[in-house]
C-alpha positions, 0 to 999 in steps of 0.5 A: 647636796641638790643644786636647787636646794641651795639657790633657795638660800641667801648669801649669808646662809650660803656662807655659813653652808660653805663654812660647814662644808669647808670644816667637813673637808678639813675633818675628811683630810684629817681622817685619811691621813690617819688612815681612819677614812674607810669611804674616801669618796666622800672627800670628792663629793664634799669638794664638789658641794663646796664648788657648787656653793661658791659659784652660787655665791659668785652668781649672787654677787654678780647679780 
């Protein structure tokens, strides 16, 4: 997910995006725990996307 795409969204859309990413992270963790996850780099990508979204939410709240 690109930062430019996220900057165009409002705070409500960012909250929805964050919820979807957290749900995806949970699913990936469950797949890893049950030995079903083949591409473990997905976990790191989702974590970075979560951090991006949370950073932008805080930036918008500070404005």
